[in-house]
ChimeraX commands (.cxc) that place a marker at each C-alpha (Angstrom):
marker #1 position 52.83,4.76,-14.39 radius 0.5
marker #1 position 50.80,2.26,-17.19 radius 0.5
marker #1 position 49.72,3.49,-20.65 radius 0.5
marker #1 position 46.76,2.63,-21.77 radius 0.5
marker #1 position 46.55,1.21,-24.76 radius 0.5
marker #1 position 45.07,2.90,-28.04 radius 0.5
marker #1 position 41.89,2.45,-28.70 radius 0.5
marker #1 position 41.67,-0.30,-31.91 radius 0.5
marker #1 position 39.88,1.00,-34.94 radius 0.5
marker #1 position 38.24,-1.60,-36.53 radius 0.5
marker #1 position 37.81,-0.67,-40.81 radius 0.5
marker #1 position 34.39,-2.14,-42.53 radius 0.5
marker #1 position 35.05,-3.20,-45.52 radius 0.5
marker #1 position 33.01,-1.29,-48.27 radius 0.5
marker #1 position 31.64,-4.43,-50.20 radius 0.5
marker #1 position 30.33,-5.22,-46.65 radius 0.5
marker #1 position 28.03,-1.97,-46.38 radius 0.5
marker #1 position 24.43,-1.71,-46.77 radius 0.5
marker #1 position 23.28,-0.18,-49.85 radius 0.5
marker #1 position 22.17,3.14,-48.00 radius 0.5
marker #1 position 25.38,3.93,-46.73 radius 0.5
marker #1 position 27.08,3.43,-49.39 radius 0.5
marker #1 position 24.76,5.61,-51.67 radius 0.5
marker #1 position 25.70,8.04,-48.52 radius 0.5
marker #1 position 29.74,7.76,-49.54 radius 0.5
marker #1 position 29.17,7.84,-52.86 radius 0.5
marker #1 position 27.61,11.38,-52.16 radius 0.5
marker #1 position 30.07,12.96,-50.17 radius 0.5
marker #1 position 32.64,11.88,-52.66 radius 0.5
marker #1 position 33.90,8.93,-52.96 radius 0.5
marker #1 position 32.66,7.78,-56.57 radius 0.5
marker #1 position 34.63,4.85,-57.11 radius 0.5
marker #1 position 31.99,2.77,-54.51 radius 0.5
marker #1 position 29.55,3.47,-56.94 radius 0.5
marker #1 position 31.10,0.34,-58.39 radius 0.5
marker #1 position 30.21,-1.87,-55.42 radius 0.5
marker #1 position 26.04,-1.01,-56.85 radius 0.5
marker #1 position 26.66,-1.94,-60.29 radius 0.5
marker #1 position 28.35,-5.48,-59.23 radius 0.5
marker #1 position 25.71,-5.94,-56.53 radius 0.5
marker #1 position 22.92,-5.00,-58.50 radius 0.5
marker #1 position 23.80,-5.99,-62.50 radius 0.5
marker #1 position 22.27,-9.37,-62.74 radius 0.5
marker #1 position 18.46,-7.59,-62.05 radius 0.5
marker #1 position 18.96,-4.74,-63.62 radius 0.5
marker #1 position 20.12,-7.15,-66.96 radius 0.5
marker #1 position 17.05,-9.12,-66.72 radius 0.5
marker #1 position 14.56,-5.88,-65.71 radius 0.5
marker #1 position 16.44,-4.12,-68.70 radius 0.5
marker #1 position 16.20,-7.23,-71.25 radius 0.5
marker #1 position 12.75,-8.13,-70.20 radius 0.5
marker #1 position 11.97,-4.89,-72.43 radius 0.5
marker #1 position 14.86,-4.11,-74.80 radius 0.5
marker #1 position 16.55,-6.66,-77.55 radius 0.5
marker #1 position 20.35,-8.43,-76.34 radius 0.5
marker #1 position 22.06,-6.34,-78.96 radius 0.5
marker #1 position 20.77,-3.33,-76.50 radius 0.5
marker #1 position 20.64,-4.20,-73.16 radius 0.5
marker #1 position 24.34,-3.34,-72.54 radius 0.5
marker #1 position 23.67,0.30,-73.73 radius 0.5
marker #1 position 20.31,0.62,-71.58 radius 0.5
marker #1 position 22.12,-0.86,-68.40 radius 0.5
marker #1 position 25.05,1.91,-68.85 radius 0.5
marker #1 position 22.40,4.57,-69.22 radius 0.5
marker #1 position 20.38,3.91,-66.63 radius 0.5
marker #1 position 23.20,3.36,-64.21 radius 0.5
marker #1 position 24.56,7.34,-65.68 radius 0.5
marker #1 position 20.97,8.23,-64.78 radius 0.5
marker #1 position 20.59,6.69,-61.11 radius 0.5
marker #1 position 24.34,8.77,-60.34 radius 0.5
marker #1 position 23.70,11.62,-61.90 radius 0.5
marker #1 position 19.91,11.92,-59.73 radius 0.5
marker #1 position 21.53,10.16,-56.99 radius 0.5
marker #1 position 20.40,12.95,-54.48 radius 0.5
marker #1 position 16.79,12.22,-55.31 radius 0.5
marker #1 position 17.25,8.56,-53.69 radius 0.5
marker #1 position 15.36,8.82,-50.92 radius 0.5
marker #1 position 15.96,6.07,-48.15 radius 0.5
marker #1 position 12.52,5.10,-47.24 radius 0.5
marker #1 position 12.18,3.14,-50.66 radius 0.5
marker #1 position 14.90,0.22,-51.16 radius 0.5
marker #1 position 17.99,1.19,-53.40 radius 0.5
marker #1 position 17.33,-1.79,-55.44 radius 0.5
marker #1 position 14.02,-0.79,-56.31 radius 0.5
marker #1 position 14.67,2.89,-57.30 radius 0.5
marker #1 position 17.27,1.70,-59.20 radius 0.5
marker #1 position 15.38,-0.93,-60.69 radius 0.5
marker #1 position 12.28,1.58,-61.74 radius 0.5
marker #1 position 15.30,3.70,-63.55 radius 0.5
marker #1 position 16.42,0.73,-65.76 radius 0.5
marker #1 position 12.85,-0.23,-66.95 radius 0.5
marker #1 position 11.76,3.62,-67.25 radius 0.5
marker #1 position 15.31,3.98,-69.55 radius 0.5
marker #1 position 14.58,0.65,-71.36 radius 0.5
marker #1 position 10.91,1.61,-72.48 radius 0.5
marker #1 position 12.15,4.95,-73.49 radius 0.5
marker #1 position 14.83,3.46,-75.77 radius 0.5
marker #1 position 11.70,1.23,-77.22 radius 0.5
marker #1 position 9.44,3.80,-77.87 radius 0.5
marker #1 position 12.43,6.03,-79.77 radius 0.5
marker #1 position 13.06,3.26,-81.88 radius 0.5
marker #1 position 12.11,4.50,-85.30 radius 0.5
marker #1 position 10.61,2.26,-87.53 radius 0.5
marker #1 position 12.19,1.55,-91.06 radius 0.5
marker #1 position 11.95,4.55,-93.51 radius 0.5
marker #1 position 10.82,3.77,-97.13 radius 0.5
marker #1 position 13.26,3.30,-99.07 radius 0.5
marker #1 position 15.41,1.68,-96.34 radius 0.5
marker #1 position 17.61,-1.10,-97.55 radius 0.5
marker #1 position 15.78,-4.21,-95.52 radius 0.5
marker #1 position 18.36,-6.04,-95.37 radius 0.5
marker #1 position 19.46,-3.62,-92.53 radius 0.5
marker #1 position 16.64,-4.91,-90.46 radius 0.5
marker #1 position 17.18,-8.59,-90.67 radius 0.5
marker #1 position 18.72,-9.92,-87.93 radius 0.5
marker #1 position 20.57,-12.78,-88.58 radius 0.5
marker #1 position 18.33,-16.26,-88.62 radius 0.5
marker #1 position 21.79,-17.89,-86.05 radius 0.5
marker #1 position 21.02,-17.82,-82.80 radius 0.5
marker #1 position 23.79,-16.75,-80.41 radius 0.5
marker #1 position 25.38,-19.61,-78.29 radius 0.5
marker #1 position 23.47,-18.23,-75.53 radius 0.5
marker #1 position 20.35,-18.65,-76.92 radius 0.5
marker #1 position 21.12,-22.15,-78.29 radius 0.5
marker #1 position 21.75,-23.29,-74.97 radius 0.5
marker #1 position 18.43,-21.92,-73.87 radius 0.5
marker #1 position 16.53,-24.03,-76.56 radius 0.5
marker #1 position 18.26,-26.85,-75.83 radius 0.5
marker #1 position 17.04,-26.51,-72.34 radius 0.5
marker #1 position 13.89,-25.85,-73.31 radius 0.5
marker #1 position 13.70,-28.88,-75.90 radius 0.5
marker #1 position 14.58,-30.69,-72.76 radius 0.5
marker #1 position 11.94,-29.44,-71.14 radius 0.5
marker #1 position 9.43,-30.14,-72.68 radius 0.5
marker #1 position 10.29,-33.93,-73.68 radius 0.5
marker #1 position 10.86,-34.87,-70.27 radius 0.5
marker #1 position 6.81,-33.40,-69.82 radius 0.5
marker #1 position 5.63,-35.35,-72.76 radius 0.5
marker #1 position 7.25,-38.38,-71.50 radius 0.5
marker #1 position 5.33,-37.93,-68.51 radius 0.5
marker #1 position 2.26,-37.78,-69.51 radius 0.5
marker #1 position 0.25,-41.15,-68.97 radius 0.5
marker #1 position 0.42,-43.20,-72.60 radius 0.5
marker #1 position -3.37,-42.45,-73.73 radius 0.5
marker #1 position -2.52,-38.32,-73.30 radius 0.5
marker #1 position 0.32,-39.10,-74.65 radius 0.5
marker #1 position 0.17,-40.57,-77.90 radius 0.5
marker #1 position -2.92,-38.20,-78.55 radius 0.5
marker #1 position -0.79,-35.32,-78.04 radius 0.5
marker #1 position 2.35,-36.32,-79.77 radius 0.5
marker #1 position -0.03,-36.90,-83.02 radius 0.5
marker #1 position -2.00,-33.80,-82.12 radius 0.5
marker #1 position 0.23,-31.33,-81.17 radius 0.5
marker #1 position 3.93,-32.74,-82.07 radius 0.5
marker #1 position 2.77,-34.23,-85.50 radius 0.5
marker #1 position 0.38,-31.74,-86.30 radius 0.5
marker #1 position -2.20,-33.82,-87.27 radius 0.5
marker #1 position -5.70,-32.93,-87.60 radius 0.5
marker #1 position -8.18,-34.23,-85.14 radius 0.5
marker #1 position -9.90,-36.54,-87.32 radius 0.5
marker #1 position -6.69,-38.28,-88.42 radius 0.5
marker #1 position -4.99,-38.47,-84.89 radius 0.5
marker #1 position -8.71,-40.56,-84.09 radius 0.5
marker #1 position -8.46,-42.21,-87.25 radius 0.5
marker #1 position -4.82,-43.16,-85.96 radius 0.5
marker #1 position -5.79,-44.30,-82.43 radius 0.5
marker #1 position -9.22,-45.63,-83.04 radius 0.5
marker #1 position -11.26,-43.25,-81.60 radius 0.5
marker #1 position -13.77,-40.80,-82.21 radius 0.5
marker #1 position -13.38,-37.02,-82.41 radius 0.5
marker #1 position -14.79,-35.52,-79.11 radius 0.5
marker #1 position -12.63,-38.24,-77.34 radius 0.5
marker #1 position -9.50,-36.72,-79.15 radius 0.5
marker #1 position -10.19,-33.43,-77.93 radius 0.5
marker #1 position -10.84,-34.67,-74.23 radius 0.5
marker #1 position -8.30,-35.99,-73.95 radius 0.5
marker #1 position -5.87,-33.26,-75.72 radius 0.5
marker #1 position -7.34,-30.73,-73.16 radius 0.5
marker #1 position -6.52,-33.03,-70.38 radius 0.5
marker #1 position -2.90,-34.09,-71.86 radius 0.5
marker #1 position -1.98,-29.89,-72.47 radius 0.5
marker #1 position -3.10,-29.18,-68.95 radius 0.5
marker #1 position -0.76,-31.82,-67.21 radius 0.5
marker #1 position 1.62,-30.20,-69.66 radius 0.5
marker #1 position 1.40,-26.86,-68.64 radius 0.5
marker #1 position 1.75,-28.16,-65.01 radius 0.5
marker #1 position 4.39,-30.25,-65.56 radius 0.5
marker #1 position 6.22,-27.03,-67.16 radius 0.5
marker #1 position 5.32,-24.69,-65.19 radius 0.5
marker #1 position 6.97,-27.03,-62.62 radius 0.5
marker #1 position 10.59,-27.58,-64.24 radius 0.5
marker #1 position 11.26,-24.31,-65.61 radius 0.5
marker #1 position 10.48,-22.99,-62.31 radius 0.5
marker #1 position 13.36,-25.01,-61.15 radius 0.5
marker #1 position 15.64,-23.73,-63.50 radius 0.5
marker #1 position 14.02,-20.09,-63.82 radius 0.5
marker #1 position 16.45,-18.51,-61.82 radius 0.5
marker #1 position 19.74,-20.14,-63.68 radius 0.5
marker #1 position 18.95,-18.50,-66.53 radius 0.5
marker #1 position 19.24,-14.65,-67.95 radius 0.5
marker #1 position 22.96,-15.05,-66.40 radius 0.5
marker #1 position 25.08,-11.89,-66.59 radius 0.5
marker #1 position 28.38,-13.51,-67.02 radius 0.5
marker #1 position 31.39,-11.81,-65.26 radius 0.5
marker #1 position 32.92,-10.49,-68.40 radius 0.5
marker #1 position 29.53,-8.31,-69.89 radius 0.5
marker #1 position 29.43,-7.41,-66.16 radius 0.5
marker #1 position 32.85,-6.11,-66.26 radius 0.5
marker #1 position 32.29,-4.57,-69.54 radius 0.5
marker #1 position 29.71,-2.27,-68.01 radius 0.5
marker #1 position 31.14,-1.55,-64.78 radius 0.5
marker #1 position 34.18,-0.22,-66.71 radius 0.5
marker #1 position 31.90,2.04,-69.26 radius 0.5
marker #1 position 30.05,3.47,-66.40 radius 0.5
marker #1 position 33.36,4.59,-64.44 radius 0.5
marker #1 position 34.61,6.46,-67.29 radius 0.5
marker #1 position 32.48,8.38,-68.25 radius 0.5
marker #1 position 31.08,9.15,-64.37 radius 0.5
marker #1 position 35.10,10.07,-63.46 radius 0.5
marker #1 position 35.65,11.77,-67.34 radius 0.5
marker #1 position 32.59,13.88,-67.46 radius 0.5
marker #1 position 30.53,14.15,-64.22 radius 0.5
marker link #1:1,2 radius 0.2
marker link #1:2,3 radius 0.2
marker link #1:3,4 radius 0.2
marker link #1:4,5 radius 0.2
marker link #1:5,6 radius 0.2
marker link #1:6,7 radius 0.2
marker link #1:7,8 radius 0.2
marker link #1:8,9 radius 0.2
marker link #1:9,10 radius 0.2
marker link #1:10,11 radius 0.2
marker link #1:11,12 radius 0.2
marker link #1:12,13 radius 0.2
marker link #1:13,14 radius 0.2
marker link #1:14,15 radius 0.2
marker link #1:15,16 radius 0.2
marker link #1:16,17 radius 0.2
marker link #1:17,18 radius 0.2
marker link #1:18,19 radius 0.2
marker link #1:19,20 radius 0.2
marker link #1:20,21 radius 0.2
marker link #1:21,22 radius 0.2
marker link #1:22,23 radius 0.2
marker link #1:23,24 radius 0.2
marker link #1:24,25 radius 0.2
marker link #1:25,26 radius 0.2
marker link #1:26,27 radius 0.2
marker link #1:27,28 radius 0.2
marker link #1:28,29 radius 0.2
marker link #1:29,30 radius 0.2
marker link #1:30,31 radius 0.2
marker link #1:31,32 radius 0.2
marker link #1:32,33 radius 0.2
marker link #1:33,34 radius 0.2
marker link #1:34,35 radius 0.2
marker link #1:35,36 radius 0.2
marker link #1:36,37 radius 0.2
marker link #1:37,38 radius 0.2
marker link #1:38,39 radius 0.2
marker link #1:39,40 radius 0.2
marker link #1:40,41 radius 0.2
marker link #1:41,42 radius 0.2
marker link #1:42,43 radius 0.2
marker link #1:43,44 radius 0.2
marker link #1:44,45 radius 0.2
marker link #1:45,46 radius 0.2
marker link #1:46,47 radius 0.2
marker link #1:47,48 radius 0.2
marker link #1:48,49 radius 0.2
marker link #1:49,50 radius 0.2
marker link #1:50,51 radius 0.2
marker link #1:51,52 radius 0.2
marker link #1:52,53 radius 0.2
marker link #1:53,54 radius 0.2
marker link #1:54,55 radius 0.2
marker link #1:55,56 radius 0.2
marker link #1:56,57 radius 0.2
marker link #1:57,58 radius 0.2
marker link #1:58,59 radius 0.2
marker link #1:59,60 radius 0.2
marker link #1:60,61 radius 0.2
marker link #1:61,62 radius 0.2
marker link #1:62,63 radius 0.2
marker link #1:63,64 radius 0.2
marker link #1:64,65 radius 0.2
marker link #1:65,66 radius 0.2
marker link #1:66,67 radius 0.2
marker link #1:67,68 radius 0.2
marker link #1:68,69 radius 0.2
marker link #1:69,70 radius 0.2
marker link #1:70,71 radius 0.2
marker link #1:71,72 radius 0.2
marker link #1:72,73 radius 0.2
marker link #1:73,74 radius 0.2
marker link #1:74,75 radius 0.2
marker link #1:75,76 radius 0.2
marker link #1:76,77 radius 0.2
marker link #1:77,78 radius 0.2
marker link #1:78,79 radius 0.2
marker link #1:79,80 radius 0.2
marker link #1:80,81 radius 0.2
marker link #1:81,82 radius 0.2
marker link #1:82,83 radius 0.2
marker link #1:83,84 radius 0.2
marker link #1:84,85 radius 0.2
marker link #1:85,86 radius 0.2
marker link #1:86,87 radius 0.2
marker link #1:87,88 radius 0.2
marker link #1:88,89 radius 0.2
marker link #1:89,90 radius 0.2
marker link #1:90,91 radius 0.2
marker link #1:91,92 radius 0.2
marker link #1:92,93 radius 0.2
marker link #1:93,94 radius 0.2
marker link #1:94,95 radius 0.2
marker link #1:95,96 radius 0.2
marker link #1:96,97 radius 0.2
marker link #1:97,98 radius 0.2
marker link #1:98,99 radius 0.2
marker link #1:99,100 radius 0.2
marker link #1:100,101 radius 0.2
marker link #1:101,102 radius 0.2
marker link #1:102,103 radius 0.2
marker link #1:103,104 radius 0.2
marker link #1:104,105 radius 0.2
marker link #1:105,106 radius 0.2
marker link #1:106,107 radius 0.2
marker link #1:107,108 radius 0.2
marker link #1:108,109 radius 0.2
marker link #1:109,110 radius 0.2
marker link #1:110,111 radius 0.2
marker link #1:111,112 radius 0.2
marker link #1:112,113 radius 0.2
marker link #1:113,114 radius 0.2
marker link #1:114,115 radius 0.2
marker link #1:115,116 radius 0.2
marker link #1:116,117 radius 0.2
marker link #1:117,118 radius 0.2
marker link #1:118,119 radius 0.2
marker link #1:119,120 radius 0.2
marker link #1:120,121 radius 0.2
marker link #1:121,122 radius 0.2
marker link #1:122,123 radius 0.2
marker link #1:123,124 radius 0.2
marker link #1:124,125 radius 0.2
marker link #1:125,126 radius 0.2
marker link #1:126,127 radius 0.2
marker link #1:127,128 radius 0.2
marker link #1:128,129 radius 0.2
marker link #1:129,130 radius 0.2
marker link #1:130,131 radius 0.2
marker link #1:131,132 radius 0.2
marker link #1:132,133 radius 0.2
marker link #1:133,134 radius 0.2
marker link #1:134,135 radius 0.2
marker link #1:135,136 radius 0.2
marker link #1:136,137 radius 0.2
marker link #1:137,138 radius 0.2
marker link #1:138,139 radius 0.2
marker link #1:139,140 radius 0.2
marker link #1:140,141 radius 0.2
marker link #1:141,142 radius 0.2
marker link #1:142,143 radius 0.2
marker link #1:143,144 radius 0.2
marker link #1:144,145 radius 0.2
marker link #1:145,146 radius 0.2
marker link #1:146,147 radius 0.2
marker link #1:147,148 radius 0.2
marker link #1:148,149 radius 0.2
marker link #1:149,150 radius 0.2
marker link #1:150,151 radius 0.2
marker link #1:151,152 radius 0.2
marker link #1:152,153 radius 0.2
marker link #1:153,154 radius 0.2
marker link #1:154,155 radius 0.2
marker link #1:155,156 radius 0.2
marker link #1:156,157 radius 0.2
marker link #1:157,158 radius 0.2
marker link #1:158,159 radius 0.2
marker link #1:159,160 radius 0.2
marker link #1:160,161 radius 0.2
marker link #1:161,162 radius 0.2
marker link #1:162,163 radius 0.2
marker link #1:163,164 radius 0.2
marker link #1:164,165 radius 0.2
marker link #1:165,166 radius 0.2
marker link #1:166,167 radius 0.2
marker link #1:167,168 radius 0.2
marker link #1:168,169 radius 0.2
marker link #1:169,170 radius 0.2
marker link #1:170,171 radius 0.2
marker link #1:171,172 radius 0.2
marker link #1:172,173 radius 0.2
marker link #1:173,174 radius 0.2
marker link #1:174,175 radius 0.2
marker link #1:175,176 radius 0.2
marker link #1:176,177 radius 0.2
marker link #1:177,178 radius 0.2
marker link #1:178,179 radius 0.2
marker link #1:179,180 radius 0.2
marker link #1:180,181 radius 0.2
marker link #1:181,182 radius 0.2
marker link #1:182,183 radius 0.2
marker link #1:183,184 radius 0.2
marker link #1:184,185 radius 0.2
marker link #1:185,186 radius 0.2
marker link #1:186,187 radius 0.2
marker link #1:187,188 radius 0.2
marker link #1:188,189 radius 0.2
marker link #1:189,190 radius 0.2
marker link #1:190,191 radius 0.2
marker link #1:191,192 radius 0.2
marker link #1:192,193 radius 0.2
marker link #1:193,194 radius 0.2
marker link #1:194,195 radius 0.2
marker link #1:195,196 radius 0.2
marker link #1:196,197 radius 0.2
marker link #1:197,198 radius 0.2
marker link #1:198,199 radius 0.2
marker link #1:199,200 radius 0.2
marker link #1:200,201 radius 0.2
marker link #1:201,202 radius 0.2
marker link #1:202,203 radius 0.2
marker link #1:203,204 radius 0.2
marker link #1:204,205 radius 0.2
marker link #1:205,206 radius 0.2
marker link #1:206,207 radius 0.2
marker link #1:207,208 radius 0.2
marker link #1:208,209 radius 0.2
marker link #1:209,210 radius 0.2
marker link #1:210,211 radius 0.2
marker link #1:211,212 radius 0.2
marker link #1:212,213 radius 0.2
marker link #1:213,214 radius 0.2
marker link #1:214,215 radius 0.2
marker link #1:215,216 radius 0.2
marker link #1:216,217 radius 0.2
marker link #1:217,218 radius 0.2
marker link #1:218,219 radius 0.2
marker link #1:219,220 radius 0.2
marker link #1:220,221 radius 0.2
marker link #1:221,222 radius 0.2
view
């Protein structure tokens, strides 16, 4: 007598599940899977929140947005994408945080409201990258337009001073400057488009920090 082999069961890793499937399992009590949703969407939620609030506030906004999403997870309707629903929650939290930001009270120490003039390393990197983009865009201008742009917009000379330096009338300077600016806009837009996806990265240490803080709140108080 031949004994049939037991049917094999394939265990699907939770990380390969769709958002909707993970949401369903979290609703059923598997809270730990909420971490997958956070890690999956942290970059988008960071950029959405960062578009509204400052760098100093963004992680707090993200954490509260995730708590709000977890608390109201039963309200998520699958006809919408979870990422869209979550982004809306993050934006609502960010706008709410900005509206509640109190003005400086009379007599409050003004030094308390002044941020450090020194940009953080991440901001310095963005500034340096932007400087390179602008310089390359200026170098790409035809010489007749580049000279006008450099003297007028970069050096800050007046229209008359620029014309005197280049032997041009004021109307010629204005026309060339207008065309140079149009070329610059096109060039900068094209160059920024190539690198835009690499800006405002939410790196692993920050991702871990937000995830850990949210999961701690979920496990302790919800």
